C-alpha positions in Angstrom: 46.3 -19.6 52.7 42.8 -20.8 53.5 40.1 -18.2 53.1 37.6 -18.0 55.9 34.2 -19.4 55.2 30.8 -18.3 56.5 29.0 -20.7 58.8 27.1 -23.3 56.8 23.3 -23.3 57.3 21.6 -26.2 59.0 21.1 -29.2 56.6 24.0 -28.2 54.3 26.5 -30.7 52.9 29.3 -31.8 55.2 32.1 -29.2 55.5 35.0 -31.4 54.4 34.2 -30.7 50.7 33.9 -27.0 51.1 31.0 -24.6 51.3 30.1 -24.4 47.6 26.7 -25.9 47.0 25.3 -27.0 43.6 24.6 -23.4 42.5 27.9 -21.8 43.7 30.5 -21.0 41.0 33.9 -22.6 41.4 36.8 -20.4 42.4 39.2 -21.3 39.6 42.9 -20.6 39.3 42.4 -20.2 35.5 40.0 -18.4 33.2 36.6 -20.2 32.8 37.2 -21.1 29.2 40.5 -22.9 30.2 38.8 -24.5 33.1 36.0 -25.8 30.9 38.5 -27.2 28.5 40.4 -29.0 31.3 37.2 -30.6 32.6 36.3 -31.9 29.2 39.9 -33.2 28.8 39.5 -35.0 32.1 36.2 -36.5 30.9 38.0 -37.7 27.8 40.7 -39.5 29.7 38.4 -41.0 32.3 36.1 -42.3 29.6 39.0 -43.9 27.8 40.2 -45.6 31.1 36.7 -46.8 31.9 36.3 -48.5 28.5 39.8 -50.1 28.9 38.7 -51.6 32.2 35.6 -53.0 30.6 37.4 -54.5 27.6 40.1 -55.9 30.0 37.5 -57.8 32.0 35.9 -59.2 28.8 39.2 -60.3 27.3 40.6 -61.9 30.5 37.4 -63.6 31.4 37.1 -65.1 27.9 40.7 -66.4 28.2 40.3 -67.7 31.7 36.7 -68.9 31.7 35.9 -69.4 28.0 32.9 -68.7 25.8 33.6 -65.1 24.9 30.0 -64.3 24.0 28.8 -65.3 27.4 31.5 -63.4 29.2 31.0 -60.2 27.2 27.3 -60.4 27.8 27.8 -60.8 31.5 30.3 -58.0 31.8 28.4 -55.5 29.6 25.0 -56.1 31.1 26.1 -56.0 34.7 28.3 -53.0 34.1 25.5 -51.0 32.4 23.1 -51.9 35.2 25.7 -50.8 37.8 26.2 -47.5 35.9 22.6 -46.7 36.5 23.0 -47.4 40.2 26.1 -45.2 40.3 24.3 -42.3 38.7 21.5 -42.5 41.3 24.0 -42.7 44.1 25.9 -39.7 42.8 22.9 -37.4 43.4 23.8 -37.4 47.1 27.3 -36.0 46.3 26.3 -33.1 44.1 27.0 -30.7 46.9 30.5 -32.2 47.2 31.1 -32.6 43.5 34.9 -31.8 43.5 35.8 -33.9 46.6 33.4 -36.7 45.6 34.9 -36.9 42.1 38.4 -37.0 43.4 37.6 -39.8 45.8 35.7 -41.7 43.1 38.5 -41.5 40.6 41.0 -42.8 43.2 38.7 -45.7 43.9 38.1 -46.4 40.3 41.9 -46.4 39.5 42.6 -48.9 42.3 39.7 -51.2 41.5 40.0 -51.1 37.7 43.8 -51.1 37.6 44.0 -54.2 39.9 41.1 -56.1 38.4 43.0 -58.1 35.9 45.7 -59.2 38.4 43.2 -60.2 41.0 41.0 -62.1 38.6 44.1 -63.9 37.3 45.2 -64.7 40.9 41.8 -66.2 41.8 41.8 -68.3 38.7 45.4 -69.5 39.2 45.3 -70.3 42.9 41.7 -71.3 43.6 40.5 -72.4 40.2 40.9 -76.0 41.0 39.3 -76.0 44.4 35.8 -77.4 45.0 32.8 -75.7 46.5 32.4 -72.0 46.2 35.9 -71.5 45.0 35.2 -73.5 41.9 33.2 -70.5 40.6 35.6 -68.0 42.1 36.6 -66.3 38.8 33.0 -66.0 37.7 32.0 -64.5 41.1 34.9 -62.0 41.0 34.1 -61.1 37.4 30.6 -60.1 38.4 31.8 -58.2 41.5 34.4 -56.2 39.5 31.7 -55.5 36.8 29.4 -54.1 39.5 32.0 -52.1 41.3 33.5 -50.5 38.1 30.1 -49.9 36.7 28.9 -48.1 39.8 32.0 -45.9 39.9 31.8 -45.1 36.2 28.1 -44.3 36.4 28.7 -41.9 39.3 31.2 -39.9 37.2 28.8 -38.2 34.8 26.5 -36.5 37.4 29.5 -35.1 39.3 31.2 -34.0 36.1 28.0 -32.3 35.0 28.0 -30.4 38.3 31.7 -29.4 37.9 31.4 -28.2 34.4 28.4 -26.0 35.4 30.4 -24.6 38.2 33.1 -23.5 35.8 30.7 -21.6 33.6 26.9 -21.7 33.8 25.3 -22.7 30.5 22.2 -24.2 29.1 21.9 -27.8 30.6 21.3 -29.3 27.1 24.5 -27.7 25.8 26.5 -28.9 28.9 25.2 -32.4 28.5 26.1 -32.4 24.8 29.6 -31.2 25.5 30.1 -33.7 28.3 28.9 -36.7 26.4 30.8 -35.7 23.3 34.1 -35.8 25.3 33.0 -39.0 26.9 32.2 -40.8 23.7 35.4 -39.7 22.0 37.4 -40.9 25.0 35.6 -44.2 24.8 36.6 -44.5 21.2 40.3 -43.8 22.0 40.2 -46.3 24.9 38.5 -48.9 22.8 41.2 -48.6 20.0 44.1 -48.3 22.4 43.3 -51.6 24.2 43.7 -54.1 21.3 46.3 -52.1 19.3 48.5 -50.6 21.9 48.0 -51.9 25.5 47.4 -55.6 24.8 50.2 -56.2 22.3 52.9 -54.0 23.9 52.1 -54.2 27.6 49.9 -57.3 28.1 46.7 -57.6 30.1 48.2 -57.1 33.6 50.5 -54.2 33.0 48.1 -52.6 30.6 45.4 -52.5 33.3 47.8 -51.2 35.9 49.0 -48.4 33.7 45.5 -47.4 32.9 44.7 -47.2 36.6 47.8 -45.0 37.1 46.7 -42.6 34.3 43.2 -42.6 35.8 44.4 -41.7 39.3 46.8 -39.0 38.0 44.2 -37.2 35.8 41.5 -37.4 38.5 43.8 -36.0 41.2 45.2 -33.3 38.9 41.8 -32.1 37.8 40.4 -31.8 41.4 43.5 -30.7 43.3 44.7 -28.4 40.5 41.5 -26.9 39.2 39.0 -27.1 42.0 41.4 -27.0 45.0 39.8 -23.8 46.3 36.5 -25.6 46.7 38.1 -28.0 49.1 39.1 -27.6 52.7 42.6 -28.2 53.8 41.5 -31.6 55.3 39.9 -32.6 52.0 42.9 -31.7 50.0 45.2 -33.8 52.3 42.9 -36.7 52.3 42.6 -36.8 48.5 46.4 -36.3 48.1 47.1 -39.1 50.6 44.5 -41.5 49.0 45.9 -40.9 45.5 49.5 -41.4 46.7 48.5 -44.7 48.3 46.7 -45.8 45.1 49.7 -44.8 42.9 52.1 -46.6 45.2 50.0 -49.8 45.1 49.7 -49.7 41.3 53.4 -49.0 40.9 54.4 -51.8 43.2 52.0 -54.2 41.3 53.5 -53.1 38.0 57.1 -53.8 39.2 56.0 -57.2 40.5 53.8 -58.0 37.5 56.3 -60.3 35.7 57.1 -62.3 38.8 53.4 -62.6 39.6 52.7 -63.8 36.1 55.4 -66.4 36.3 54.1 -67.7 39.6 50.5 -67.7 38.4 51.5 -69.6 35.3 53.3 -72.2 37.3 50.2 -72.6 39.5 48.0 -73.1 36.4 50.3 -75.3 34.3 52.6 -76.9 36.8 56.3 -76.3 37.4 57.7 -77.6 34.1 56.6 -74.6 31.9 59.3 -74.4 29.2 58.0 -71.8 26.8 55.3 -69.1 27.4 54.8 -66.6 24.6 52.0 -64.3 23.6 51.6 -64.1 19.8 49.4 -61.6 18.0 46.5 -64.1 18.4 46.9 -66.0 21.7 49.0 -67.2 24.6 51.1 -70.3 23.7 52.5 -72.4 26.5 54.7 -75.5 26.2 55.3 -77.7 29.2 57.4 -80.8 29.6 59.9 -82.1 27.0 62.6 -82.3 29.6 63.8 -85.2 31.9 61.5 -87.5 30.0 58.3 -85.6 30.5 56.0 -85.5 27.5 55.5 -82.2 25.7 52.1 -80.5 26.2 50.8 -77.5 24.2 48.3 -75.1 25.6 46.6 -72.3 23.6 45.0 -69.6 25.7 44.9 -71.9 28.7 43.3 -74.9 26.9 45.2 -78.1 26.3 45.5 -78.6 22.5 48.3 -81.2 22.3 49.3 -83.8 24.8 52.5 -85.4 23.7 51.8 -88.8 25.4 48.8 -89.5 23.2 48.7 -86.9 20.4 49.6 -89.5 17.8 46.2 -91.3 18.4 44.4 -88.1 17.6 46.3 -87.0 14.6 46.4 -90.4 13.0 42.7 -90.8 13.4 42.1 -87.3 12.0 44.4 -87.6 8.9 44.7 -91.2 7.7 41.1 -92.1 6.9 40.9 -88.9 4.7 44.1 -89.8 2.8 42.6 -93.1 1.5 42.2 -91.9 -2.1 43.7 -89.2 -4.2 45.7 -86.9 -1.9 48.3 -85.0 -4.0 47.0 -81.6 -2.8 46.1 -81.2 0.9 44.7 -78.3 2.9 45.0 -78.3 6.7 42.8 -75.9 8.7 44.4 -75.0 11.9 47.2 -77.4 12.7 49.8 -74.8 13.3 51.7 -77.2 15.6 52.7 -79.2 12.4 51.4 -82.5 13.8 48.7 -83.1 11.2 51.2 -82.1 8.5 53.5 -84.8 9.8 50.9 -87.5 9.3 50.0 -86.1 5.8 53.6 -86.2 4.7 53.9 -89.9 5.6 51.7 -90.8 2.6 53.4 -91.2 -0.8 52.2 -89.0 -3.6 51.7 -85.9 -1.6 52.8 -82.9 -3.7 51.5 -79.9 -1.8 50.4 -79.2 1.8 48.9 -75.8 2.7 48.5 -75.1 6.4 45.8 -72.4 6.8 46.7 -71.1 10.3 45.3 -67.9 11.9 48.3 -67.7 14.2 51.6 -67.5 12.3 53.4 -67.2 15.6 52.4 -70.8 16.5 53.7 -72.1 13.2 57.0 -70.3 13.7 57.3 -71.9 17.2 56.5 -75.3 15.7 59.3 -74.8 13.1 62.0 -73.5 15.5 61.3 -74.9 19.0 63.4 -78.1 19.5 60.8 -80.1 21.3 57.8 -79.2 19.1 59.7 -79.5 15.9 61.0 -82.9 17.0 57.5 -84.0 17.8 56.2 -82.9 14.3 59.3 -84.5 12.7 60.4 -81.2 11.3 57.3 -81.0 9.0 57.9 -77.3 8.3 61.3 -78.1 6.9 59.6 -80.0 4.0 59.5 -77.8 0.9 56.0 -79.1 0.1 54.5 -77.5 3.2 53.4 -73.8 3.1 51.9 -71.8 5.9 49.0 -69.5 4.8 48.2 -66.9 7.5 45.0 -65.0 7.8 41.3 -65.5 8.0 40.0 -68.9 6.6 36.9 -67.4 5.1 38.8 -64.8 3.1 41.4 -67.3 1.9 38.8 -69.9 0.8 36.6 -67.4 -1.0 39.7 -66.5 -3.1 40.7 -70.1 -3.7 39.8 -71.6 -7.1 37.3 -74.5 -7.2 38.6 -78.0 -7.0 42.0 -77.0 -5.6 42.4 -79.7 -3.0 42.0 -83.4 -2.9 41.9 -83.6 0.9 40.9 -81.0 3.6 41.8 -81.7 7.2 39.9 -79.5 9.8 42.2 -79.6 12.8 40.3 -76.9 14.8 39.2 -76.5 18.5 35.9 -78.0 19.5 32.8 -76.3 18.0 31.7 -75.1 21.4 34.7 -72.7 21.6 33.2 -69.4 20.4 36.2 -68.3 18.3 35.9 -71.4 16.1 32.1 -71.6 15.8 32.0 -69.9 12.4 34.3 -72.5 11.0 31.7 -75.1 11.8 28.9 -73.3 9.9 27.0 -74.3 6.8 28.4 -71.3 4.9 32.0 -72.3 5.8 31.4 -75.9 4.7 29.9 -74.6 1.5 33.2 -73.0 0.8 35.1 -76.2 1.6 32.8 -78.1 -0.8 33.7 -75.7 -3.6 37.5 -76.0 -3.1 37.4 -79.8 -2.9 38.0 -81.8 -6.0 35.0 -83.8 -7.2 36.2 -86.9 -5.4 37.8 -85.0 -2.6 37.3 -85.8 1.1 37.0 -83.6 4.2 38.0 -84.8 7.7 36.6 -82.8 10.6 37.4 -82.9 14.3 34.0 -82.3 15.9 34.6 -82.7 19.6 34.0 -85.6 22.0 31.0 -87.5 20.6 30.2 -89.4 23.9 30.4 -86.3 26.1 28.7 -83.8 23.8 26.6 -85.7 21.3 24.3 -82.8 20.4 27.2 -80.6 19.3 28.9 -83.5 17.5 25.7 -84.4 15.5 25.0 -80.8 14.8 28.3 -80.7 12.9 27.1 -83.7 11.0 23.8 -82.0 10.2 25.6 -78.9 9.1 27.9 -80.9 6.7 24.9 -82.6 5.2 23.1 -79.2 4.7 26.2 -78.0 2.8 26.1 -81.1 0.5 28.7 -83.1 2.3 27.2 -86.2 3.8 29.5 -87.7 6.4 30.3 -90.8 8.4 31.2 -90.6 12.0 33.9 -92.4 14.0 35.7 -92.0 17.3 38.9 -92.9 19.0 40.0 -92.4 22.6 41.1 -91.2 24.9 42.5 -88.2 26.6 41.4 -85.4 28.9 40.3 -82.6 26.4 40.6 -78.9 26.9 41.6 -78.8 30.5 44.5 -76.9 32.0 46.1 -78.7 35.0 45.5 -76.2 37.7 46.2 -76.7 41.4 44.5 -79.8 42.8 42.3 -79.8 39.7 42.3 -83.5 39.2 41.1 -84.2 42.7 38.4 -81.5 42.8 36.9 -81.6 39.4 34.8 -84.4 37.7 36.6 -86.3 35.0 37.0 -84.4 31.8 35.4 -85.7 28.6 37.5 -88.5 27.1 38.0 -89.5 23.5 37.7 -87.7 20.2 35.0 -87.7 17.6 35.5 -87.2 13.8 33.5 -86.9 10.7 34.7 -88.0 7.3 32.7 -86.2 4.5 32.5 -86.1 0.7 30.0 -85.3 -2.0 28.9 -88.9 -1.6 29.1 -90.5 1.9 32.6 -92.2 2.2 33.5 -95.3 4.0 36.3 -94.8 6.6 39.3 -97.0 5.8 43.0 -96.8 5.7 45.2 -96.5 2.6 46.9 -99.9 2.1 49.7 -98.2 0.2 50.6 -95.8 3.0 52.9 -96.6 6.0 51.1 -98.4 8.8 49.9 -96.0 11.5 51.3 -96.5 15.0 47.9 -96.5 16.8 45.1 -96.9 14.3 44.1 -100.2 12.6 41.3 -101.1 10.3 39.6 -102.9 13.1 39.8 -100.0 15.6 38.6 -97.6 12.9 35.5 -99.8 12.2 34.9 -100.3 15.9 35.1 -96.5 16.4 32.5 -96.0 13.6 30.1 -98.4 15.2 30.5 -96.7 18.6 29.9 -93.3 17.2 26.8 -94.4 15.3 25.2 -95.6 18.5 25.1 -92.0 19.8 23.4 -90.6 16.7 20.9 -87.8 17.2 18.6 -87.2 14.3 16.6 -84.2 13.3 19.1 -81.5 14.5 19.1 -78.3 12.5 22.4 -77.1 10.9 24.5 -74.3 12.4 24.8 -71.1 10.3 26.7 -67.8 10.7 23.5 -66.0 11.8 22.2 -68.8 13.9 25.0 -70.8 15.6 23.8 -73.9 17.3 26.8 -74.7 19.5 
């Protein structure tokens, strides 16, 4: 039964949220102490959901767009700015705190819960178009950061009003209680995202489930605890809005797997054969059927193209193996292709593959297509996979352990691998190399990114490992074949650049005692060294852990 209300004075807030102004106590169905606890519990859950939305945007943008530092900076800075705007905007809703908070949580649940799916959709189906759509994922990232930030920022003033309506207390104490619940909720959300939501549910379903929790808690708090502050019309509007939001999120959750498969086909083409998410990254294999070459993508970036991978791996491995090579360390190389080239040389007794993603190594061992391509390198008893962080492994490795180190890592411009191109890391490699040992480094396309390439050279020299450069070509590097991408985008950088380093500058040559490579000859190696030398940039500072230059 709706209690009659006295007529509102002129200038009072609109009637749909009830007659209770900022100073009116709430008419609660429970004791004030219980009501205060329920409000703080709602703050806790909403804060956890808000941080999950934030981390979801950062993670997905880093995966889709690249450069995690830039994407995190954009999301965090835009979101914090938008939170300020939301706090200011919420001042106008203080007289309608209960109704305003209910509407705000419904909107936040819908926007935050659907953000990952919509961002992925724009990337998959418009990422290869020209014009404005070429930057569609970046534009949408900023738009979601603004919208979610405004909605999160508006929560605190309204919750402050609600908790004061439950039981009037000193403003300082109310603020302390509110922010304590908010910060603890943020902690739980921040830990739940990488350790629960991402590994068990994935990015899309995790965001949708978070939105569902957000909507349920927001609606329960307002319609359960503050329902007497709302008119009948306000209650029905909030109930209907939340029902619609929950229905949309539930439908999206049911369709999430089908959506992900369709989006993956839009990004990688129709011949996706394997798509798995390991503990570290998403691994996709395409081709290897009906005569199509096998391609390997890691987090959306092309890492192995079966049609020309031999040119890359022969150029990376064979020059470094010209000399003592009984004990070899491969950094990265979980696909087993660098190990394949190492095992072709007689006299190899031990090959350690230091791979951060053991899941990739398992796939390379058991997948028929990839294991055939690496010639079953992981079936050789001399090959061991060493999982874990390269820094920790190398710091615990005795000096002079390896005759050859092969650095088969992504380009230095990829943020996740930047520390493995630092002076400190090369200092560790110098220590584990034998006195006459050699280090081969894939340093990115020298012609397309000469500054990054020659910064690697300067970093090696600063670590006491002078190097000689050479290049071979060519392939499209680091590009996922999205829809109409080839027609819309400029040509991707072509060719690979390498550095061969030792305590004294080595000369790149091939081991005459080893089997002849399929694609590399002494003449092409010498020609590649001359071509790389013509691009040299002198005077570049080295890259360090605290001052990365890439």
